[in-house]
C-alpha positions as CSV (number, residue, x, y, z in Angstrom):
1,X,-0.1,0.2,0.1
2,X,1.3,2.9,-0.6
3,X,1.9,6.6,1.7
4,X,-0.6,8.2,-0.1
5,X,-3.5,5.8,0.0
6,X,-2.7,5.0,3.5
7,X,-2.6,9.1,4.1
8,X,-6.2,9.2,2.2
9,X,-7.4,6.9,4.7
10,X,-6.6,8.2,7.8
11,X,-8.2,11.4,7.1
12,X,-11.5,10.3,5.7
13,X,-14.6,11.7,6.9
14,X,-16.8,9.4,9.4
15,X,-20.6,10.6,10.1
16,X,-22.2,10.4,14.0
17,X,-25.8,11.0,14.3
18,X,-26.2,13.3,17.4
19,X,-29.2,12.5,19.6
20,X,-30.6,16.3,20.4
21,X,-33.4,15.7,22.0
22,X,-36.3,16.0,19.7
23,X,-39.4,14.0,20.5
24,X,-42.9,14.0,19.0
25,X,-46.2,16.4,20.8
26,X,-48.1,13.9,23.2
27,X,-50.1,16.3,24.2
28,X,-53.8,17.2,23.6
29,X,-55.1,18.4,20.2
30,X,-57.6,20.8,20.9
31,X,-59.1,21.0,17.0
32,X,-60.7,23.9,15.4
33,X,-63.0,24.6,18.1
34,X,-59.9,25.1,20.1
35,X,-57.7,27.5,17.8
36,X,-60.9,29.2,17.8
37,X,-61.7,30.0,21.3
38,X,-57.7,30.9,21.9
39,X,-58.1,33.7,18.9
40,X,-60.8,35.1,20.4
41,X,-59.3,34.9,23.8
42,X,-56.4,36.5,23.1
43,X,-57.8,39.1,20.8
44,X,-59.9,40.1,23.8
45,X,-57.1,40.7,25.8
46,X,-55.5,42.3,22.9
47,X,-58.5,44.4,22.7
48,X,-57.6,46.1,26.2
49,X,-53.9,46.3,26.0
50,X,-53.5,42.8,28.4
51,X,-50.2,41.2,27.8
52,X,-48.8,43.9,26.0
53,X,-46.7,47.0,26.8
54,X,-48.4,50.0,29.1
55,X,-49.1,51.8,26.0
56,X,-51.3,49.6,24.6
57,X,-53.6,49.9,28.0
58,X,-54.0,53.8,27.9
59,X,-56.8,54.1,25.2
60,X,-58.7,51.4,27.1
61,X,-58.8,52.1,30.0
62,X,-59.2,55.2,29.6
63,X,-62.3,55.1,27.3
64,X,-63.7,53.1,30.3
65,X,-62.6,55.3,33.0
66,X,-64.2,58.1,30.8
67,X,-67.5,56.3,30.8
68,X,-67.8,55.4,34.0
69,X,-67.2,58.3,36.1
70,X,-70.2,60.0,34.8
71,X,-72.1,56.8,35.6
72,X,-70.4,56.9,39.4
73,X,-71.5,60.8,39.9
74,X,-74.9,60.1,38.1
75,X,-75.4,57.5,40.7
76,X,-74.5,60.1,43.6
77,X,-76.6,62.7,42.6
78,X,-80.0,60.2,42.2
79,X,-79.3,59.7,45.6
80,X,-78.9,63.2,46.6
81,X,-82.1,64.7,44.4
82,X,-83.3,61.9,42.6
83,X,-82.8,63.3,39.3
84,X,-81.4,61.7,36.4
85,X,-79.1,63.8,35.1
86,X,-79.0,61.3,31.8
87,X,-81.1,58.4,31.3
88,X,-80.0,54.7,30.4
89,X,-81.1,54.9,26.7
90,X,-79.1,58.0,26.3
91,X,-76.2,57.1,27.5
92,X,-74.4,55.8,24.3
93,X,-75.5,58.0,22.0
94,X,-74.2,61.0,24.7
95,X,-70.7,58.9,24.6
96,X,-70.1,58.0,21.2
97,X,-67.3,60.0,20.9
98,X,-65.7,57.9,22.7
99,X,-67.2,54.7,21.5
100,X,-65.4,55.6,17.9
101,X,-61.9,56.9,19.7
102,X,-61.9,53.2,21.3
103,X,-62.7,51.3,18.0
104,X,-60.3,53.6,15.8
105,X,-57.1,52.3,18.6
106,X,-58.3,48.7,19.3
107,X,-59.9,47.5,16.0
108,X,-56.4,48.2,13.6
109,X,-54.4,46.5,16.1
110,X,-56.9,43.5,16.1
111,X,-57.8,43.2,12.1
112,X,-55.1,45.1,10.3
113,X,-51.8,43.5,12.3
114,X,-52.3,40.1,11.2
115,X,-52.4,41.8,7.4
116,X,-49.1,43.8,7.5
117,X,-47.2,40.8,9.5
118,X,-48.3,38.4,6.9
119,X,-49.2,36.0,10.1
120,X,-52.6,34.7,7.7
121,X,-51.4,32.1,6.1
122,X,-50.0,30.6,9.2
123,X,-53.0,30.9,10.8
124,X,-54.6,28.8,7.7
125,X,-52.1,26.3,7.6
126,X,-54.4,24.9,10.7
127,X,-57.6,23.7,10.5
128,X,-59.0,26.6,10.8
129,X,-61.3,27.7,8.2
130,X,-61.8,31.1,6.6
131,X,-64.9,31.5,8.0
132,X,-63.6,30.9,11.5
133,X,-61.1,33.8,11.8
134,X,-63.3,37.0,11.2
135,X,-65.8,35.5,13.5
136,X,-63.4,34.9,16.8
137,X,-62.1,38.2,15.6
138,X,-65.2,40.3,15.4
139,X,-66.7,38.4,18.6
140,X,-63.7,39.6,20.8
141,X,-64.5,43.2,19.2
142,X,-67.7,42.8,20.4
143,X,-67.6,41.4,23.6
144,X,-64.9,44.5,24.5
145,X,-67.4,46.9,23.3
146,X,-70.2,45.7,25.5
147,X,-67.8,45.6,28.1
148,X,-67.2,49.5,27.2
149,X,-71.0,50.2,27.0
150,X,-72.3,48.0,29.6
151,X,-70.3,48.5,32.8
152,X,-71.5,51.8,32.9
153,X,-74.6,51.3,32.8
154,X,-74.6,48.5,35.2
155,X,-73.0,51.1,37.8
156,X,-75.3,53.6,36.8
157,X,-78.3,51.2,37.7
158,X,-76.7,49.2,40.8
159,X,-75.7,52.9,42.4
160,X,-79.3,53.8,41.9
161,X,-81.3,51.3,43.2
162,X,-78.9,51.3,46.0
163,X,-80.4,54.8,47.1
164,X,-84.0,53.1,46.3
165,X,-87.1,52.2,48.6
166,X,-90.0,50.0,48.1
167,X,-89.6,47.3,45.1
168,X,-91.9,49.2,43.1
169,X,-89.1,52.0,42.8
170,X,-86.9,49.1,42.2
171,X,-88.9,47.9,39.1
172,X,-89.6,51.1,37.7
173,X,-85.8,51.2,38.0
174,X,-85.0,47.9,36.2
175,X,-87.8,48.6,33.2
176,X,-85.4,51.4,32.8
177,X,-82.7,49.6,32.8
178,X,-83.0,46.8,30.6
179,X,-84.1,48.8,27.3
180,X,-80.3,50.3,27.7
181,X,-78.7,47.7,28.4
182,X,-80.6,45.9,24.7
183,X,-79.2,49.2,23.0
184,X,-75.6,49.1,24.7
185,X,-75.7,45.3,23.2
186,X,-77.2,46.9,19.8
187,X,-74.5,49.8,19.7
188,X,-71.2,47.4,20.5
189,X,-72.7,44.9,17.6
190,X,-73.1,47.7,14.4
191,X,-70.5,49.7,15.1
192,X,-67.9,46.4,16.0
193,X,-68.9,44.9,12.5
194,X,-68.7,48.2,10.7
195,X,-65.2,49.3,12.0
196,X,-63.9,45.4,11.2
197,X,-64.5,45.7,7.5
198,X,-63.3,49.3,7.4
199,X,-60.1,47.7,9.2
200,X,-59.5,44.4,7.1
201,X,-58.7,46.3,3.2
202,X,-55.8,47.7,4.7
203,X,-52.8,46.3,6.5
204,X,-51.4,50.1,7.5
205,X,-52.4,50.8,11.4
206,X,-52.9,55.0,10.7
207,X,-55.0,53.8,7.4
208,X,-57.6,51.9,9.2
209,X,-57.4,54.1,12.0
210,X,-58.2,56.8,9.6
211,X,-60.7,54.9,8.1
212,X,-62.7,54.1,11.5
213,X,-62.5,57.5,12.8
214,X,-63.6,59.7,9.6
215,X,-66.3,57.0,8.6
216,X,-67.9,57.3,12.1
217,X,-67.6,61.4,12.5
218,X,-68.3,61.9,9.0
219,X,-71.4,60.4,8.5
220,X,-72.4,62.2,11.8
221,X,-71.5,65.4,11.0
222,X,-73.3,64.9,7.0
223,X,-76.4,63.5,8.7
224,X,-76.7,65.6,11.5
225,X,-76.1,68.9,9.2
226,X,-78.6,67.4,6.5
227,X,-81.7,67.1,9.2
228,X,-81.5,70.5,10.6
229,X,-80.8,71.5,6.1
230,X,-84.6,69.5,5.4
231,X,-86.3,71.9,7.9
232,X,-86.6,69.2,10.9
233,X,-87.4,71.1,14.3
234,X,-87.7,69.3,17.3
235,X,-90.6,70.9,19.5
236,X,-89.9,71.4,23.4
237,X,-93.0,70.7,26.2
238,X,-92.9,71.2,29.8
239,X,-93.4,67.6,31.6
240,X,-93.7,68.1,35.2
241,X,-94.2,64.4,35.9
242,X,-91.1,63.3,35.3
243,X,-88.3,63.4,38.2
244,X,-87.6,67.4,38.2
245,X,-89.2,68.4,35.1
246,X,-88.2,70.5,32.6
247,X,-88.6,70.7,29.0
248,X,-88.3,67.3,26.5
249,X,-88.8,66.7,22.3
250,X,-92.4,65.7,21.8
251,X,-92.5,63.0,19.5
252,X,-93.6,64.6,16.6
253,X,-93.1,62.7,13.0
254,X,-91.6,65.0,10.5
255,X,-91.3,64.8,6.3
256,X,-89.4,62.6,4.6
257,X,-86.3,64.6,4.2
258,X,-85.0,64.0,8.3
259,X,-86.3,60.9,8.4
260,X,-84.0,59.6,5.3
261,X,-81.3,62.0,6.5
262,X,-80.9,60.0,9.8
263,X,-80.2,56.7,7.8
264,X,-76.6,58.4,6.8
265,X,-74.8,57.7,10.5
266,X,-74.9,54.5,12.6
267,X,-75.6,56.2,15.9
268,X,-78.8,58.5,14.0
269,X,-79.7,55.6,12.8
270,X,-79.4,53.3,16.2
271,X,-81.3,56.1,18.1
272,X,-83.8,56.4,15.2
273,X,-84.6,52.9,15.4
274,X,-84.9,53.2,19.5
275,X,-87.3,56.4,19.2
276,X,-89.7,53.9,16.7
277,X,-89.0,50.7,19.1
278,X,-89.6,52.1,22.7
279,X,-90.7,56.2,22.2
280,X,-88.9,59.7,22.3
281,X,-85.9,59.7,24.3
282,X,-86.0,63.2,26.2
283,X,-83.5,65.4,25.6
284,X,-82.5,64.2,22.4
285,X,-83.5,66.8,19.6
286,X,-80.6,65.4,16.8
287,X,-82.8,62.8,15.7
288,X,-86.2,63.1,14.4
289,X,-89.0,61.1,15.6
290,X,-89.3,58.5,12.3
291,X,-93.0,57.4,13.4
292,X,-94.3,54.8,10.5
293,X,-90.8,55.6,8.8
294,X,-89.6,53.4,11.7
295,X,-89.3,49.8,10.0
296,X,-87.0,51.7,7.2
297,X,-84.8,52.0,9.7
298,X,-84.7,48.6,11.4
299,X,-84.3,47.0,7.3
300,X,-81.2,49.4,7.2
301,X,-79.7,48.3,10.5
302,X,-80.2,44.5,9.3
303,X,-78.8,45.0,5.8
304,X,-75.9,47.3,7.1
305,X,-74.8,44.4,9.5
306,X,-75.3,41.7,6.7
307,X,-73.7,43.4,3.9
308,X,-70.9,44.3,6.1
309,X,-70.0,40.9,7.7
310,X,-70.4,39.5,4.1
311,X,-67.7,41.7,2.7
312,X,-65.5,40.7,5.8
313,X,-66.1,37.1,5.4
314,X,-64.9,37.3,1.4
315,X,-62.2,39.4,2.6
316,X,-60.8,36.8,4.2
317,X,-61.3,34.1,2.0
318,X,-58.8,35.7,-0.5
319,X,-56.6,35.9,2.4
320,X,-54.0,33.6,0.3
321,X,-53.4,36.3,-1.8
322,X,-52.9,39.2,1.3
């Protein structure tokens, strides 16, 4: 054997298999419903900035504080004077600015962030249907909005009945509280669905925030201005039978112009629907009483929510192209 052959045999490489500890997964496989629940819970926590930095918690908890403080002050005033400064079914309309600002800050974080980071294909590589993702996201947003809208009314109700005497007074307060809670749920659903569909078409947070804010604020200005320009003037009457007396808007039915103008903004639309169902709210002159036109308000709410949900689902059916 030559020296060259011996040298080559001495330095020939040899392979070694190293055991680095990889093992197969032996835990429970939660499947599709478990993924949806986890996505819902993670989105709900993100809507309140939980599990994120301090800056992410500023807007959600500041909005909740702004919504709750007037309710606490009102409950205290009722215990002293017996007069409601604001009714349950007027609360959402009076603080719709806070609701819109909350949605403009939170919705892009829930919807646009995954589009911007291109993580949707990772979600859909699991046993998750294309409709499951938007349903989980919107459900979490509705729940977060319901906390923002219902908690203040619950605080107002609990604080008010604590100062009442007699079962009839508590029952009277409960009858006023239930429609307000139902209206809070309606606001949460409609506002959340619309904000989600406005945010799902862009991955840029600034664009999504601007789209939500401009839509709600812009349509409110246009709707309220057109109500006035079409000749609607609220008729005030004095009603001493209510707590503290005062002047209230009489439920009169104006022409078709103001009624149609009320359809142009989600908040005015919901208030018109409320007026048609339960009667004209006191101290609220921005939305004319719809009268028999109320069925149109109901139809527009249903069609608007259905159309927004359809657009949202169709958007995520094309997630592979995002």
